[in-house]
Structure formats: C-alpha cells, structure tokens
C-alpha positions in Angstrom: -5.2 -12.6 2.7 -5.2 -10.1 5.5 -6.3 -11.4 8.8 -8.6 -8.3 9.4 -11.9 -7.9 7.5 -13.0 -4.3 6.4 -15.7 -5.3 4.0 -18.6 -3.7 5.6 -18.2 0.0 4.4 -21.2 1.5 2.8 -19.2 4.9 1.9 -15.9 5.1 0.3 -14.2 8.6 0.2 -10.8 9.0 -1.6 -8.5 12.0 -0.7 -5.1 12.8 -2.1 -3.3 13.5 -5.5 -2.9 11.9 -8.9 -2.3 8.4 -7.6 -5.8 8.6 -5.9 -7.4 10.5 -8.8 -6.2 7.7 -11.1 -3.6 9.1 -13.4 -2.8 7.4 -16.0 -5.4 4.5 -16.0 -7.7 4.2 -18.9 -10.1 6.9 -19.4 -13.9 6.6 -19.0 -16.2 9.5 -19.7 -13.1 11.8 -19.8 -11.9 10.7 -16.3 -9.0 8.4 -15.4 -10.5 5.3 -13.8 -7.9 4.5 -11.2 -7.5 2.2 -8.7 -9.8 3.7 -6.5 -12.7 3.5 -8.9 -11.6 -0.2 -9.6 -12.0 -0.8 -5.7 -15.3 0.8 -5.7 -16.5 -1.4 -8.4 -16.0 -4.3 -6.2 -17.4 -2.8 -3.1 -20.6 -1.8 -4.9 -21.0 -5.4 -5.9 -21.0 -6.7 -2.3 -22.5 -3.8 -0.3 -26.2 -2.7 -0.8 -26.5 1.1 -1.0 -22.6 1.7 -1.6 -21.8 5.2 -2.4 -18.5 6.6 -3.5 -16.7 10.0 -3.6 -13.4 10.8 -5.0 -11.8 14.3 -4.2 -8.3 13.5 -5.2 -6.7 16.0 -7.6 -3.3 15.6 -9.5 -0.5 17.7 -8.3 -1.6 18.6 -4.7 0.6 19.0 -1.8 -0.2 18.0 1.8 -1.4 21.2 2.9 -3.8 21.5 -0.2 -5.2 18.1 0.4 -5.8 19.2 4.0 -7.0 22.6 3.3 -9.2 21.8 0.3 -10.3 18.1 0.5 -10.4 17.1 4.2 -13.3 19.6 5.4 -15.3 18.6 2.3 -14.9 14.9 3.2 -15.7 15.3 6.8 -19.1 16.5 5.9 -19.8 13.3 4.2 -18.7 11.1 7.0 -21.0 8.3 8.6 -20.2 5.4 10.7 -19.9 3.1 8.0 -17.4 5.0 5.8 -13.7 4.1 4.5 -11.5 7.2 4.0 -8.5 6.7 2.0 -5.7 9.4 2.5 -2.6 9.5 0.4 -0.6 12.7 0.2 3.1 13.7 0.5 4.5 12.1 -2.7 4.7 15.5 -4.4 6.0 17.2 -1.5 8.8 14.6 -1.3 9.9 14.8 -4.9 10.0 18.6 -5.1 13.7 19.9 -5.2 13.4 22.1 -2.2 11.8 19.4 -0.2 12.3 19.8 3.7 11.6 16.8 5.7 11.5 18.9 8.8 8.5 20.6 7.4 6.7 17.6 5.1 7.2 14.8 7.8 5.4 16.8 10.7 3.0 18.1 8.4 1.9 14.7 7.1 1.9 13.5 10.8 -0.2 16.3 12.0 -2.7 15.6 8.9 -3.1 12.0 9.7 -3.4 12.3 13.4 -6.1 15.1 13.0 -8.1 13.5 10.3 -8.2 10.0 12.4 -9.2 11.8 15.5 -12.1 13.3 13.5 -13.1 10.0 11.8 -13.1 8.2 15.3 -15.7 10.6 16.4 -18.1 8.9 13.7 -16.7 5.4 14.0 -15.2 5.7 10.5 -12.1 4.2 9.4 -8.8 5.6 7.9 -6.9 3.9 5.1 -3.2 5.0 4.2 -0.6 4.1 1.7 3.3 3.8 1.6 5.3 4.3 -1.5 7.7 1.9 -3.5 11.2 2.8 -2.3 13.1 1.0 -5.2 12.1 3.0 -8.4 14.5 4.1 -11.0 17.2 3.3 -8.6 19.8 3.4 -11.3 19.5 7.3 -11.5 20.7 10.1 -9.5 17.2 11.4 -8.8 15.9 8.0 -8.2 18.6 7.3 -5.4 17.5 10.7 -3.8 13.9 10.1 -4.0 14.0 6.5 -2.6 15.8 7.5 0.5 13.2 10.3 1.0 10.5 7.7 0.6 12.0 5.4 2.9 11.8 7.9 5.5 8.4 8.9 4.5 7.2 5.3 4.5 8.5 4.8 8.1 6.4 7.5 9.2 3.4 6.1 7.6 3.8 2.8 9.2 4.2 4.3 12.6 1.1 6.4 12.1 -0.9 3.7 10.8 0.0 1.7 14.0 -0.7 4.5 16.2 -4.1 5.6 14.8 -5.4 2.0 13.7 -5.3 2.9 10.0 -5.6 0.4 7.3 -2.2 0.4 5.6 -1.5 -0.7 2.0 2.2 -1.4 2.0 3.9 -1.0 -1.3 7.1 -2.7 -0.2 6.3 -6.1 1.1 6.9 -8.0 -2.1 3.3 -8.3 -3.2 3.6 -5.7 -5.9 6.4 -6.4 -8.5 8.7 -3.6 -9.0 8.6 -3.2 -12.9 8.6 -0.1 -14.9 6.1 -1.6 -17.1 3.4 -1.0 -14.6 4.2 2.9 -15.3 2.9 5.1 -17.8 5.2 6.8 -20.4 5.8 9.6 -18.0 7.5 7.2 -15.6 5.6 8.6 -12.5 2.0 7.7 -12.8 0.7 4.1 -12.8 -0.6 2.6 -16.3 -3.8 0.5 -16.4 -2.0 -2.6 -15.3 -0.5 -0.8 -12.5 -3.9 0.5 -11.2 -5.3 -2.8 -11.5 -2.5 -4.5 -9.3 -2.9 -1.8 -6.6 -6.5 -2.3 -6.5 -6.3 -6.1 -6.2 -3.9 -5.3 -3.2 -6.4 -2.9 -1.5 -9.1 -5.5 -2.0 -7.1 -8.2 -0.3 -6.5 -5.9 2.6 -10.2 -5.1 3.1 -11.1 -8.8 2.8 -13.0 -8.4 -0.5 -12.8 -10.6 -3.7 -9.5 -9.9 -5.4 -7.3 -11.5 -8.1 -4.4 -13.2 -6.5 -2.5 -12.9 -9.9 -1.6 -9.5 -9.2 1.3 -10.7 -7.2 2.7 -12.7 -10.1 5.7 -10.7 -12.0 5.5 -10.0 -15.7 7.7 -12.2 -17.9 11.3 -11.0 -18.4 11.4 -7.9 -20.7 13.0 -8.3 -24.0 16.4 -6.3 -24.5 15.7 -2.9 -25.6 17.3 -1.5 -28.8 19.9 1.1 -27.6 18.9 3.5 -30.3 15.2 3.0 -29.6 16.0 3.6 -25.8 17.8 7.1 -26.6 14.9 8.1 -28.6 12.5 7.1 -25.8 14.4 9.1 -23.3 14.8 12.1 -25.3 11.0 12.1 -26.0 10.5 11.5 -22.1 12.6 14.5 -21.2 10.9 16.9 -23.7 7.4 15.6 -23.2 7.4 15.3 -19.2 10.7 16.5 -17.6 11.1 20.0 -19.2 7.3 20.8 -18.7 7.6 19.7 -15.1 10.7 21.9 -14.6 8.9 24.8 -16.1 5.9 24.5 -13.8 8.1 24.3 -10.8 10.0 27.5 -11.8 6.5 29.2 -12.5 5.0 28.0 -9.3 2.2 26.1 -11.2 0.8 22.7 -10.7 -0.8 20.3 -13.2 -3.7 20.4 -10.8 -4.2 24.3 -10.8 -7.9 25.0 -11.4 -9.0 21.2 -11.8 -12.0 19.9 -10.0 -12.2 16.5 -8.3 -13.9 13.9 -10.5 -16.5 12.9 -7.9 -16.6 15.7 -5.0 -19.8 14.2 -3.5 -21.0 10.9 -2.5 -22.9 9.1 -5.4 -24.4 5.7 -5.9 -22.0 3.6 -7.6 -21.4 2.3 -10.2 -22.2 5.5 -12.0 -24.6 3.9 -14.3 -26.9 4.0 -11.3 -27.1 7.7 -11.5 -28.2 7.9 -15.2 
C-alpha cells in the first residue's frame, strides 16, 4: 500500500493517448472502457458528487496532447481535481524519434501543467512505461532503451513537481505478453484491469491485491500456429501502421475524446 493517500478527489481528468483512452479493453456503448474508467468506477463509489472527464485520444503525440487537451482540461480544474497526464510513448516509437526534441518537450509539458494545477491546488499524476517488452526483437531492444531514458525523466519530473507516479517497472505488474491485445501494443481487458488496480493502490483506494500475481506459465505454442499468428499480426497491424506513418496519418485523426467534459459518474447517473 502506498504511504500517501490521495483518495479525496472529487474530479478526475485524464489526458493522453490510446493507453488512457482505453484501447483495447472491453467496449461499452461503443467506447473502450480502459484503466481510467475502471479507476473512476471505484472513485465514484467512495466520493460523493464524483465527476470524470477523459480527453485522451489514440495516436496523439506530446505536442498534440499539450495543444488540444491541456487547455480544455485547465478550464475544468478545481482544488479537488486529479489530472492524469501520460503522453510521449507514440513519440518514442516513431522511426524518426529524436530524444533531444521529445524529452525536453515532455519535460516542459509536465512542468507547465504542474505549475497551472498548483494554482488551483490540484494534483498531477504521471506514468512510466514498461522497459522489457518484446526484448527478443530488434525493435523491442531499441524501444526499451528509449523507454528507459524516457522513464528516468518521468521519475525526475515526478519528484520535482510532486506528481503521483505510477511505476510500471517496480515488479508489481507482471511482464506478460498475455496482458496485451492481438496488436501487441495496447493492453487487453486483463491488462487494463491490472493497471487500474495499481493506480487505485497508489491513490489509497480499495484495490485487488491479486493484480500482482503472475499468470500461470503459458503452454508451449505450436510453431506453425505461431508463424501464422505472426503473419496475421504483420498484415493486420504492422503494415497499416507503416502506411499511416508514410502518409503522415494517425489512428486518432478526426477522432473526438470519449468524455470531453466533466460528467457525473458512473455514466448511468446521466441517463
């Protein structure tokens, strides 16, 4: 259990990309549920008058989150507000990633947002990223080194700004590809559930301690089935991703946030 208790927030505002939008958790009313909705469910059960907004949109880069989401969020802030900010992963995995641009850009975004939130007495929350995913591939090795550098900065900024930090590499979250969807990039429902439980623990709210328990060993995969699965993955996700990069397109182009304003939560309260 975290020594700090952050269980008094009446408003929860989420900013970021696909991770915070909730891809690829279960669909509810055509929207991915995600770890943030799951956290909001518990916060609502503990806090009278709880409200929730989720401005995160898949595919967004740091500058897009800062330009499109942060100004809208700042108009919703009150003293009893928790703001989750997680951006940068899409920048890091880009082929033309430049840490001399991305890391300072992230640092400025966090410092500026933190300074604004402190004017209202609101609280910032950040995330690190797992550093050991797909370590048996060339791309995985490159990404993991980039994420190590990215995470080191997140930790320093959290300490500097007083942000809550959700640490993905402290051993609480088992590193298992079975927590990822078929695209091998986004969390599946079990992955989102476990992230939500870790966030709830950090906030001092009721959580399921079983989220730390690894899954049973996976059965040995049939080599033919594995080759077929890899081919389908390349055709379904890798090639379209490369084509979008070449065309300068994003999966989030033209997509609106699922809950762009603070609403009473759970959403059934609004019906």
